Structure formats: C-alpha cells, structure tokens
ZAMARGU-4260 file (C-alpha; in steps of 0.2 Angstrom, whole numbers, plus 5000, padded with zeros to 4 digits):
<rodrens>
0) 4160/5149/4706 | 4165/5131/4705 | 4153/5117/4705 | 4152/5103/4716 | 4143/5085/4713
5) 4141/5073/4725 | 4147/5055/4724 | 4135/5042/4730 | 4141/5043/4748 | 4140/5062/4748
10) 4158/5068/4744 | 4158/5082/4733 | 4176/5081/4728 | 4176/5065/4721 | 4183/5063/4703
15) 4189/5048/4693 | 4206/5049/4684 | 4213/5037/4672 | 4232/5034/4668 | 4234/5026/4651
20) 4252/5018/4649 | 4261/5006/4637 | 4258/4990/4647 | 4243/4994/4659 | 4229/5007/4661
25) 4224/5010/4678 | 4211/5021/4686 | 4205/5028/4703 | 4193/5040/4712 | 4202/5054/4718
30) 4198/5066/4733 | 4202/5081/4727 | 4202/5089/4745 | 4217/5079/4749 | 4225/5072/4732
35) 4223/5054/4737 | 4213/5040/4731 | 4197/5034/4738 | 4198/5015/4739 | 4210/5004/4728
40) 4215/5007/4710 | 4208/4997/4696 | 4220/4991/4682 | 4219/4982/4665 | 4233/4978/4655
45) 4234/4988/4639 | 4227/4979/4624 | 4240/4974/4611 | 4238/4981/4598 | 4235/4997/4608
50) 4223/5005/4595 | 4212/5019/4598 | 4196/5008/4599 | 4204/4994/4610 | 4210/5006/4622
55) 4193/5016/4624 | 4185/5000/4627 | 4196/4997/4641 | 4194/5015/4648 | 4176/5010/4647
60) 4178/4996/4658 | 4187/5003/4671 | 4176/5018/4672 | 4161/5007/4674 | 4170/4997/4688
65) 4174/5013/4698 | 4157/5022/4694 | 4148/5006/4702 | 4158/5007/4718 | 4148/5016/4732
70) 4160/5030/4734 | 4159/5034/4714 | 4155/5051/4708 | 4138/5055/4698 | 4139/5053/4680
75) 4140/5070/4676 | 4156/5073/4685 | 4170/5074/4672 | 4184/5061/4669 | 4202/5066/4668
80) 4213/5055/4657 | 4231/5055/4654 | 4240/5049/4637 | 4258/5045/4634 | 4258/5059/4620
85) 4260/5077/4616 | 4242/5082/4617 | 4238/5099/4609 | 4219/5104/4612 | 4214/5085/4615
90) 4223/5078/4599 | 4237/5066/4600 | 4253/5073/4591 | 4264/5059/4595 | 4262/5040/4601
95) 4274/5033/4614 | 4272/5015/4618 | 4255/5014/4610 | 4249/5010/4592 | 4256/5023/4579
100) 4237/5026/4573 | 4235/5038/4588 | 4244/5051/4579 | 4232/5064/4575 | 4219/5056/4584
105) 4206/5067/4594 | 4208/5057/4610 | 4197/5069/4620 | 4182/5066/4606 | 4185/5048/4605
110) 4183/5046/4625 | 4170/5057/4626 | 4160/5049/4614 | 4165/5031/4622 | 4161/5036/4640
115) 4146/5047/4636 | 4152/5060/4647 | 4163/5076/4648 | 4182/5070/4647 | 4199/5080/4649
120) 4214/5073/4641 | 4232/5078/4645 | 4249/5072/4644 | 4255/5059/4656 | 4270/5068/4663
125) 4261/5085/4665 | 4248/5074/4675 | 4260/5069/4687 | 4268/5086/4687 | 4251/5095/4691
130) 4247/5083/4705 | 4265/5085/4714 | 4263/5105/4712 | 4246/5104/4719 | 4247/5090/4733
135) 4265/5084/4733 | 4283/5090/4734 | 4279/5106/4725 | 4265/5112/4735 | 4266/5129/4742
140) 4280/5134/4730 | 4279/5150/4721 | 4288/5154/4704 | 4293/5140/4693 | 4292/5120/4697
145) 4299/5108/4685 | 4295/5090/4688 | 4307/5078/4679 | 4304/5060/4679 | 4318/5048/4675
150) 4311/5031/4668 | 4312/5024/4650 | 4314/5042/4644 | 4314/5057/4653 | 4297/5065/4656
155) 4294/5084/4661 | 4281/5096/4668 | 4283/5114/4669 | 4272/5123/4682 | 4272/5142/4684
160) 4264/5148/4700 | 4253/5134/4702 | 4248/5134/4682 | 4253/5120/4671 | 4262/5125/4654
165) 4258/5110/4644 | 4269/5097/4633 | 4286/5104/4639 | 4296/5088/4631 | 4312/5093/4640
170) 4318/5075/4639 | 4321/5079/4620 | 4333/5093/4623 | 4348/5091/4612 | 4363/5091/4624
175) 4381/5087/4617 | 4373/5083/4600 | 4361/5069/4605 | 4343/5068/4614 | 4345/5071/4632
180) 4335/5056/4637 | 4345/5044/4627 | 4360/5047/4640 | 4352/5053/4656 | 4336/5042/4658
185) 4335/5027/4669 | 4334/5016/4655 | 4351/5023/4648 | 4360/5020/4664 | 4355/5001/4665
190) 4359/5000/4646 | 4376/5007/4648 | 4379/4999/4665 | 4386/5014/4673 | 4390/5018/4691
195) 4379/5030/4701 | 4395/5042/4701 | 4394/5040/4682 | 4376/5042/4680 | 4376/5058/4691
200) 4388/5066/4679 | 4377/5064/4665 | 4363/5070/4676 | 4373/5086/4681 | 4375/5090/4663
205) 4357/5088/4660 | 4351/5097/4675 | 4363/5112/4673 | 4357/5114/4654 | 4339/5115/4660
210) 4343/5126/4675 | 4351/5138/4664 | 4336/5139/4651 | 4322/5140/4665 | 4330/5146/4682
215) 4317/5135/4692 | 4314/5138/4709 | 4312/5119/4712 | 4316/5103/4703 | 4304/5088/4708
220) 4312/5072/4704 | 4300/5056/4699 | 4300/5039/4690 | 4305/5023/4698 | 4324/5028/4701
225) 4318/5041/4713 | 4318/5028/4726 | 4336/5028/4724 | 4338/5046/4725 | 4351/5045/4738
230) 4363/5036/4727 | 4363/5052/4715 | 4355/5068/4721 | 4369/5071/4734 | 4382/5071/4720
235) 4372/5085/4710 | 4379/5103/4712 | 4365/5115/4707 | 4358/5131/4713 | 4341/5124/4712
240) 4334/5114/4726 | 4331/5095/4721 | 4318/5085/4730 | 4310/5069/4727 | 4292/5066/4721
245) 4279/5061/4734 | 4265/5054/4724 | 4273/5040/4717 | 4262/5029/4705 | 4247/5037/4709
250) 4252/5054/4702 | 4246/5052/4686 | 4228/5048/4691 | 4228/5061/4703 | 4233/5075/4691
255) 4221/5069/4679 | 4206/5071/4690 | 4212/5088/4695 | 4215/5094/4678 | 4197/5089/4673
260) 4188/5096/4688 | 4197/5114/4685 | 4195/5113/4666 | 4176/5110/4668 | 4176/5122/4683
265) 4170/5108/4696 | 4184/5115/4707 | 4195/5130/4708
</rodrens>
C-alpha cells in the first residue's frame, strides 16, 4: 500500500520537485492528486561553473525555501530531481550544459547526502514525459506514448502503458548520416534560418523514422517551439496522432515529484 505523508497544512499528496537546467535551477511543491504546483515556483540561476558541489548547494537552498512554506511537505517525504544527462541508477553518464565533472558522478548519492533525505534523480526529458503521460496530453492513452521536446536539441521520453522506459535518447538517432537533432531541433531551424515549410520537411523525415521504429500510439510535442505548433504540425503527414504538450515549463518539476513518490512507494 502506498504511504501518504501530510504537509504542514494537511495535504497528503504534496511532494517537492526540482528541475536542474543549464541556466536555472527551479523547484516547486507538487500536488500529485492534480499534477499542479501548490504556490509559486522558486528559481535560482545555475552556478557557474556548474560543479556538483555548487549545484548541490543551490538545490539545498531551493529545498529549504520550499520546505519552510506553510504548504511544504514533512522532511521525511522524498524529493524528485531532474538532471540534464543520461541517468543510470542515479549516476550521470553524460553532461549537457553543466560541468563535465558530473560524468560518472552519483547524483543520487550526492543530493541524498546534501539534503539529508530520500532523493530520486532522473533525466529531465524523462521527467517531462512522465508528467505529460500522467497528467497532460498523454493521460489515459494506452500503449506507447512518445514525448518529443524540440529545443536546443531533441529530448525524448518513451512511455509504455503508463510506465517510463528511461533514457530513450531519440534526438541522437542517426538520420541521413547526421545526428537528428543537428537538423530538426528548434535551434537548428533558427541557425539555418529556414521557413516553417522547410522545417516541417526535416521534422517529417525525423518523425517518420521514429514512427517506423516504435509504432507509437501518440506523439506529444513539447519544447518552446510547441507554442508555434500551428505553423508546422498541420504540415506533417503521419499515421500517429500528434498533439502539443500541456504542462509547459512545470513538466519537469511535476514529473520529478511523481517519480520520487512512486519510487519510494508514497503514491501508486
């Protein structure tokens, strides 16, 4: 049976989620019954250089601020954290937009010690995808849901019948001899100064390839460029339905909190 721990104001579904990024580290208290934040997010710029010790210190500041709020959960409630890297059993196997000293760092152990409480660390795109599958555009969809974020690169999350299959780095698929994200990310469109029609052709090539490999039941498109989805989604021709993500910039925080709660059996 899943355990519930009350926050100071009596909500048994409140869990803190932290989203570590290359420019900012943000956190919030998540109401897991709704998949929404309780109160405002709290953000601190990512320290430079973004070494493990420096980042852990900032995460500690954010957790302290959120925990001190009236709606903050009790200290024994676990914390979920996203990190921009391949995460294998809590260990970073890459380092995107953070200091290279993170490679092979046990992020889970580092933050567990720094915060003195249970922590679950996951890839940032996986967190966003999990949140969309549970609360957002993928809610209630059976089978395979692929959440694809188009930004600086291409992030991806693979959800099978509601369960996350971690570290699906589909932005690094080789298509036509190059890394897919070097041609089809939002940054690639800006860099090459191409029209929406030309960009849609690149996305068509990418999504057709992914569709062939995975036969998903739904594509969920996220990232900042999803705000302009009407400029390119109608130009794509796929068997699989494509929809835009719902949770926007809070998806990582929500997904991290959800994963921590499930991992430590605080919620089913």
